N, C-alpha and C positions, 0 to 999 in steps of 0.2 A: 445243349450242347449245339454251339453255332455253327451253321453250314459253311463250308470253304465257296469261296467265290470262284468260277472255274472262266469268268469272263466279266465285262463291261456292259452291261445291258440299259442301264438309264443312269441317270443323275443320281440318285442315292448309293448306288454301287460304287461310282466313280468317288464320292466323299468317303465312303467307309473304307475303300481300299487307300486310296490317298489321303488322308486325313492328315498323318503325321507330316507327311510332303508339302502339304497345302499350310500347313500352320507354320513348318519351318521356315518355307518360302517368303513369307510376309507378305503375300498377295492377299490383297484387303479379300472379304469374305463376299460383298457385292459383285466380281468379279469370276469368283468360280464356275459358277455355271458358264459363264462366256467363256473360259478357259476349257471347259468340258465339251465344250461346242466347237471349238476351233481344233482340239487335238482330235475329235473322232471322225472330225471332216479334213484333217489336215491342212487348215486353211493358213496359208503363209501369205497376208494381207499387208505385211508390211510396205511392201513396194508401192503402195496405194497412200501411205503417209510419209514415206521418209524418201530422202536423197544422200546419197553417199557423195562427198566431195573432197577431191584434194587440197592439201594445207600443205605448210612448209616446204615450199618448193618441191613437193611430190612425196616427200618423205613421210608424210602421215596424211592420215583421212580422218572427216568429220561427218557428222550424221546431221542431216538438216530435217526440220520438219516443213512437210511442202501443203500437208492439208490447211486447212484456214485455221482450226483450233484444235487443239485436246484439251479438255479439263481433268484436273486430279482426280486420278482414280477410274476416269471414263471408258477405259478399254485396256485389252492385253494382247499382246502380239507374239507370237511363236517365234523363236530365232532358232535356227538349225545348226547343230555341230558339224564343222567341215572337217575336224580331225580330232580323234578321240584315242589317248595311248595310254600306256604304264610307261614311266618315263624311261626303263631301260629297254623298251623297244623303241624309242624315237629315231635314232639313228636310222635302225635296220628300215622303218618303214618308209622312212622319206627316201631312202634309196631304191625299195622295192616295189611299194604301192605306186603304179603309173598314173602320173599328173599329179601328185601329192604334193611332190618338192616345189615344182612349178606353181601351182594354186596357192602354197603358202606362201612363196617369194613374192607373188604379188599381193596378196592380203596383207602382209608384212613391209611391203615398200622395200623389202632389198634387191631388185631386181631395175630398181630406176634408170641405174647408169647401163644397162644390158641392153637396153631396148631399143638402143641404136647403134647395136651392132654392126648391122647390117650395112650401115651407111659407109662410104669409100670417104674419108679424108682426102682433102686436096692435097697435092704435093710439095714439095719445098718451094718451088718457083714461084706456083701459086698464091703460097703464103709471103714470099719476098714481093709479089706484083702487090698484095693486096696492102701489105705496110708499106710501100714506096706510092700507092696511090692516094692512102691516108694523108701523109706527109705532103704530096704534092699538090693535094685539095687544100690542105691549111696553107700553103705558102703561097697559092693563089690569091687568099683573101688578104693575106699581107701586101702582095705587089697593088691590088686593088684598092685596100681601106688602108693601106699605112702598118708601120712594123709593131704599133701597138694595138693590131686587131685582134693577134692569137695570143692570149695571155695564160691560156689551158690545153693542153696537149695530152689526149689519151690515145697511148698506143700498147692495147691490152690485148693480150692471147693472139699474135700475129707471128709467132713464129721467129721474132726476131733475135739474132745470134749476135755474137761480138762483132762480128765483120759486118754485118748489116748496120746495126748502131753506128757505127764509124761513117760507113756509106753516105748515112740519110743526112749527115751533116746538121742536125737540129741546131747547135749554138747559132750558126751563121744565119738560119732562117729565120729563127724563133728567140734571138736575143732577151727579148725581157718577158720570158715566161714565169709566171708567178706557179704555176702547177704544172707537173710532167709524172705521168701514169705510164712504166713500164712492166705492169703485173702480168703474169703468167706467160713469160717468155722463155728464150734460152740463152740468155745471158750467164756466163761461167767466169769472164776474165775480170777479176776487181778493178786492174790497173785500164783498163780500157773504159771501164762504166765511170771511173773516177777522172778520168782525162775529158768525158763528154758532160757530165753533169755539173762538174765543177766549173764550169764556164759560163753558166746562169748564174748571175749573182745576185737578181733579184728574186730567185728561187723560193718559195714558203712552201709548197708542199712536195714531196717527191715519194712515191711508189714503186718500190722494186719487190714487192712481196711475190712468192711462188716463181724464183728463178732460181737453178740451179747455186748461183755463188752464195747463195743466203744460208746451204743446206750445211756449211761449213762451221759453223757456230763463230766463227770469227769475230769481233768488235772492229778489226782494224778498218774496214770499209766505212762502217757507221762514224768511226773517229773523224777518219778525214774528212768525208762529206760534211760534217758537222762545222769542222775546223774552216773548209773551204766556201761554205755557204753560208754567210754570217746572218740572214734574214730567215733560216728554216725553220718553220714552225711544227712542221708535221711532217715526221719520216717513217713510213710502211705503218701508217693510219697511228703512230704515237705521237703523242707531245714531245718536242723537244724542250730543253730547258729553257730555251729563246720565246716559246709561245706568248702569243699576244692576243689582242682583241680579234684578228685575222682568223686564228685557228678556232679562237671561242666562236665568232660568226660561222666560220664553217661547220661546224657541228649544231649550230642552230638552225641551218640551212639556210641562212644569209647569203653564201658564196657559193658557186658552183660552175660549171663550165659556161653557161648562159652568163653569170655574172659572177667575175671571178674577184672584182673588188679592184683600187684601184692602188698600187704603192704609193706610199707615204701620206694617203686621205686617213681622216680621223673615222672611227668606226662609231659613229654616235648612233648608229642602227641598233646596237645592243640593247640601248634604254628602251627598244619596244619588245624587246625579245621574253616570251613568258614562259617557254619552255626550252631545256637544255639539257642533251642526253650527252655527258663526257664518260659512258661507260667503255672501261676495257682501252684507255687513252695513254695507259703506264705515265699516270701523272703522278710525279714526285713531290711538288711544291703545291699547293692549291691557295696560299695566301699571297697574290701577288695583284698589280695595280690593274690589269685587265680583268681579273675575275673579283671583281670588287660590287658590293651592293651601291655605289655612285652610279656605275657603269650601268649596272643591269636591275635598275630600280623595281622592274614590274617581274621580275621571274617568280613565278610560282609552282614551277617543277624543276627538279634536278636529278640526273640520274650520275651517281657517281660509283657505279658496281665497279668493281675489277681494276680499281686503283690503289696504289701502295700507300700514296701521300706521306711517307716517310720520312719526309722533312718538315712534319708539322707534329706536333704533338695533340692527342684527344683535345685537352682543352684550348688549345688554339684554334684548332678548326671549327669545335662547336661555338665559341666565340663570335669566331667571322661569319658563320653562317647566319648567328642570330640578327647579323644587321641586313640581311633579306628578309625586309617585313613582310613581302607578300609571299614569301614561301611558304606552302600548304600541303605540299606532297613531296617525299624524298625518297631515293632508294638506293641502298648502300650495303655493304659487305656486313654480316654481322654473325661473327664478332668480324671487327677489322677496323678501318683507321678512325672510326668515331668511337669507338670502344666495344664491349662486349653484351652489352644488354640492352634491349630495346627499349624498356621502361627509363631509362637513363638519358637515352637519346630524345625520349619525347619530354621528359622534365625539363632538358636544357634549352628543348627547340618548340616553345609554347605555342607557335603558328601554326605549327603541322596538324594535317587532320587524317593524313596517309602516310605511314610508313611503309615500305616496299609492298604498298597495294593493298595494305591492311588498314581500316578505319583507327586511330588511336586510340580513341573511346574503348573499343574491343578490346585493343592489347591490354589497356589499362586493366579493365574488367577483369580477364584472363589472367591477368599476370603472367605473360607468356616472356621469356626473355629473348628466345629469338622468332622472327615472324619472317613470311616470305609468302606471296601470292602470285608471282611471277616465276616461278621455276621453270627455268627452260628444260622441257622434255627430251629424255634419253632418244637418239636413234642409235639402232646399230651399225658399224661402221662399213663402209662400202671398199672393203679391200678386194682390190681385184685378185688379189692371190687363193683368194679364198673360193672354195666351189659354192654352189648354190644352196647345199644341203648344209655346209657349215653356217652359210648367212642366217639359214632360217633358225639352226642350232641356238646361233647367238641373240638373233632376235626373239625369238619365242616368249622370253619370259616377259615380255612388255604387253603380252596378249594373252597369255595362257590362265586360266582358271580350272578349278578342280573341285572334285566331291570324293567321298570313301561310300562305298556300297556296305548294307548290313542288313541281316536279318534278323529273327527273333533268336537265333542259335549264336550268329558269331557277327564280329566285325572284319572286313576286307583286312589285311595286313598290309595293302599298298594302295596308295590313291590315287585315282584316275584323273588325269589331265586333259582339257579338251581347249578348241580354239573355236570361239563362235564364227559364225560365217561373215562374210563382207559387212553387212547391216551391222550385227552385232558388235564385229570387233572396230566399226568406226566409232562408238560410242567414245569418248574422250572422257577423260577425269575433269571433277571439279568439287570443292569443297562444299558448293551450294548446288548439287546437283537438282534435274527437274526429273530424271526418270530414275527406275530403278531394275536392275534384273538380276534373275536368279535360276540356278539350275533345277530343271525339275525333271523326275524319271516317270514317264507316263508306261503304267502295265495292263496293256488291253486286255490280257486273259488273268490279271487278278494274281500274276506271280512276278517274283523278279526276275525269270530267266526269259519273261515277255518285254521286259522294260525297254523303254527307247527313250535315249536323254535327249532334252531340250534346255534352251534358257527361255525363259519367258521374261518381257520386257511390258512396262505400266508405267504411265506418268505419275509422279509424285506431285507435279505443280502443274498449275497452268502454261500451257506452250501455246505459241500463236505462230501462225507462218513463217518462215525464215528464221526461227529460234534455232541454235543448236543444241542437240540433244546431248545430254550427259548424264555420267552415273560417276559414283562416289567407289572408287574403287577399293578404299576401304572402311567399307557401310559398318557402322557400329563399333568400329575400334578409334578410340579416343588415346589422348596424349597418354594416359595411365598404361597404356600398351603400346605407347611407341610410335604414335603415328607418323609425328614430322618424321622421325629417321627412317620408316618404313617405306615412304614416300618416295626416297632415294632408289627405290626399285624401279619407277618411272621418269624420275626426273632428278635434274643437277642440284643437287641439295649444297648448302656452304660447305666446301671443303674445308675451310680453316677452322669453322666451328668442330667438325667431328675429330680433325687431326689435334687441336688442341686437347680435347675430351679425352683422346685416347693417350697422350703424351702424358696429362696427369695422371690416368689410372696406371700406365705403366710406370711411371715414376715411384709412386707408393707401392707397388708390387715390388720393384728393387729395393724398396728402404727395407723391407723384411728378411730378417737373418734368423736362422731355422737353428735354435741353439737347444741340442740333444740333451736329454739328462744322462748322466752318468751311465756307463754300463754295468750291471749286476748280474752275477751269472746265478741262476736257481735251479736246482736238481729238480728233474722232473718225474713226478709220482705216477705210481699206475692207478688207471680208475678199478682195478680187480678189488673185490673185496679180502682181505684178509684171509677168510675163509675160504677163498678160491672160488666161490658159488660164483654162478653164471649173473651177467648182467642182464637186469630187464629193461628192454627197448620199448617205446610204445611209438607206433606210427600208422599214420593215414595216406602214405605212399604206398602204394600195390608194391612197386619196384622192390622198396627196401623190404618190405614184408617177403617176396618171393626170394631174392636174391642174399637175403643175409642168413647165411648158414653154418657160419664160423661157431665153434662149441662153446666159445666165452658168451655166448649171446642167447638171449630168448624172448620172444615176442610176448608181448601182455596188451590188454586190453584196456587196462586200466592207467590214465595217465600220473595218478598219485603215486601209482605203485611202481613207476619207470625210474629208471637209472638214467636212462637217456630218453630224450622226447625228441623224436625228428619229423618235423611236422610241417606241412605247407599251409596251416592256419598263422597267422599272427597272434603271437602271444604277449599279451599287455597283463596290465595289474589285475583289470577286472576279471580276464579270463583265468589269471593263476588262482584267485580267490574263488572263483565257480567253480573250477576242478580241482582245485587244493594240490597245485603246483608249488613247491617249497626253493627256495634258493642254492639245496645241497644237489638239485638235479642238475643234469647237463642237456640244455637245449641247444638245438642247431639256431639259434639267433640271437644277438647281441641288442642290448637296448642302442637305439640312434644307428644303428647298421646302415641305414640308407646314405650316411655320407661316405660309405665305401663301393656299395654295391651298385648306387644310380650314378650316372655319368655326370650330372650336373653338380651333385652335392660332392663328388670324388673331387672333382675341380676346384670347388670351392676349399674344398678342405687343405688339398695341397697348398692352393695358394694363401690359404691363411695362416699355414704353419712355416712354407717355404718361401712365399711371394713368386718368383719366377724362374725356378730352375731351370737349369740348362737342359737337364732331362725331361724337363715336360715343354710339348710345343704349345705355344699360344694358345689359348682356350677361351671360349666365349659360350656364356651362357646367353643364349640370344633373347629371351624372357626378358632378361636384365641388363646387359651390356652388349646390347645391338650397337648403340651409337659408339663405344670403344671400339667396337670390332671393324666399323666402317672407317673408322679414323686409321686403324691399323693398315685397313685394305689402300684407303688413298697413301698413306704412307708410304707402303711398300711399292707401290704403282708410281708415285712420285721418285723414287728413289731406284726405281728400274730392277727391282728384285722380286724374286719367284712370289705369284700369289694366289696358289694352288690350295684348296682347303678342303675340308671332309666334314659332311655335317652327318651327326647320327643322332637319333632319336633318346631321350633322359633314359627310358626305363625298357627297351626291345633289346633283343639278342638277334645272334645270326644276322648281322649287317642287315636287318628289315630296314626298310626306310632311311637306307645310308645312301649318299650321294656325293661322289668328288667332283667339283667344279671350281674354275676361276673367274664365274661370271658374278659380279656384284648381285644385280639384280636375281640372279639365280638364288642365293644364298637369302637373299631377304624374303623371295616369296617361297621356298622352301617352309619358311614358318608357319605356312596355312596349312600343313600338314599334320601339324603336332608341334611341341615345344620339343627344341633341338640345343644341342651346343654345337658351336662352329670351330674346329680344330684346324690350326696351321698343318697343310699334310707333307709327311715326308717323302719330297720329290726325289730321293736318293737313298732307297732303304736297302738292306741288305738282302740280296738274292742269293736263290740256291738255284746253280744251271740255269739263271737267266731270269727267275721266278719268284714271285713273292713267297713267303713262307711263314709261319710263325709255329712256335712251339706251347703247348697247353700243359701246363701241371695242375696239380689238385693240391691245393694248401688247405689245412685244417688249422684253424685259428682253437686252441682250447682255452686261451684264457689272454685277457688284454693286461692285465697288473697283478702279477708278474706275466710278461710276452712270453705266450708258450704256442710254438707253430710246429707242425708235423707236416712233412713233404713227401708223398708217394713217391715211390720208385720208380713208377710206370706212368709214362708222358705218351703225349699225339703230334705229331708232326703234320702239319697241315699246310698243302701246297695249292697254289692259285695253278690253274689249269692252261694258262694262257702264258707267253712270254712276256713279261713287264714294259709298257711304254707310257708314254706322256704325249702321244697323238691324242687331238682332241676326240677322235671318234673311240678311241680306246677309253676315255672316260665312261663310255654309255655299258662297256663290257664288262659285266660281272665276274667273270672268269679269269679278268686278268686283273683287276686291283681288290680282289677278295678271295678267302682262302676257305671259307665255308661252303662247301658245294651240298645242293639239296638234291638228294635222290628223286626221281620220278618214277 
């Protein structure tokens, strides 16, 4: 008989108590003793080795090694947990725990636009004077150096309104402008803007982004500007149909304020361009005289992301790009204008060594159709109308990690979520990570009650001073478990691909038509024996044995002697033979009943039989159809329709681990707590006095063929406790959206 450990006295005790945790963490055995030493001494020495740095304009942080070197598996570091909670408690804790929401907002970089709230902005007169000063300063150059000295004018974020634009008299002062930027001002009147900008007959680039006049969505202004400015090649950062060598030179970094180029001059500088970023330029036609192998013989890197290129066919584009004999690196949407398959693109462009940042030889080896190593990270939207709490709720799915508590007797029904401290949360993702992190419960008294949660961090590769420290957010998860789709939780993945997969899936479902068999009526026979003797019942369920008191039934302890077997055990063919059960006995189970009693199988059964009936909300098994769900989500987002979803575990009841959310990252991350279905939430349900309700009936299925159903005349009405609401905070209120109330 083993002696229970009441405390961790030495390293051997530590290993004995934490053996399972050490094995599941993946920490190399050579670091176990060092972990024990740091846990017992509460040594948090990460600050001596690492530094947190802001990136992405303060929207994200990264972790950089400041020590000279760390070899693989050479050390282990403790990372504290800044916030630990159950999901249902998240909103309440952020509101009630002092300082928590402020710390989380800072850690998740969702307070960056609030840090300067105390600064007093200048008044309108100051802004007008500033704009006037800029113009006058540039006009002085014209007077001193000549009328061609100012060809590029930037008047951005200067509070310029319609009246001021007229008063600045730009066309008479700078008649030969090539580029004019009025971004971020207060221009509202299209006619006034037209009157000013159409006087610049040599204009090649015009930026009016972030002005109120563009919020109307009308094309009138753009059409009139393009008509009146015959040489305009860039409008609001997009290429116009008239783009030529100048626009390409601008994107190649050849032209800017200090070197705007000279109108009418041949742009032979393009011949020396090796790198060209044309991403998100709204280019319709790529096959032009300007963009040609003759003009850009040395081009080796090309970025075409975010362009429709809808005036060119796939074959035309691939043929044109083959002419760039030095092109070795290409970035393009897949699926997109060059086709749906990365392998086809590589085979058509044999000079490529990198496609979307991935080595082409690796793509061919893995036979991946969709590839991308340059995914842009997701950032939570800095909506000034949201409270700090709501900002954190929206952003937290980019930072959360999870575990579930268990002991020898049971596993916890609900998962624990946590956010690592500032050091741990600065670890960004890499498919080729140099560090690994894992949760670890330290039990100093040898019991689960004494557990303190940490994360442990250790190098899995050699890292040197200045290197960024990264981890794999989906460690151990490959493509067979939808790795690329799951990265959508943290990154902007190709929407076109997911929408296309969803559309194919949806079309297939809508092609299915249910053909019911002709209805035939069958007389229901009684189970009672003709001699009216009692029915023998075998059960291993105490409640049945205790409450079954009707005189028609009697309890037997032998299954082979029973007329009715009501058991919690799985009755299969092997058990039937062993116990002596025959086909004449009634059993409270049907073969393959999982197709009805487990949620994912039920959805699949309905979809196979009915396709997409109106009475079934769109439903996805996230283990097999996450890609299609993401496509459905993106489609709804594009179309501006409701995107509220409910996630349910396959095989749990009483709304355990069930969540309502409209956050795509949340939907994907919740897969980590167990297999789930994701179903479109009924956002406008029938209500009883303003509250959700359901009616629960008990149905007895006695036979499938012929179908015999018995419905009890006793049923239950269940009501939610709170008035129904779709407010964001209500999604965390169990008593608002669910009707199963648990007594305490």
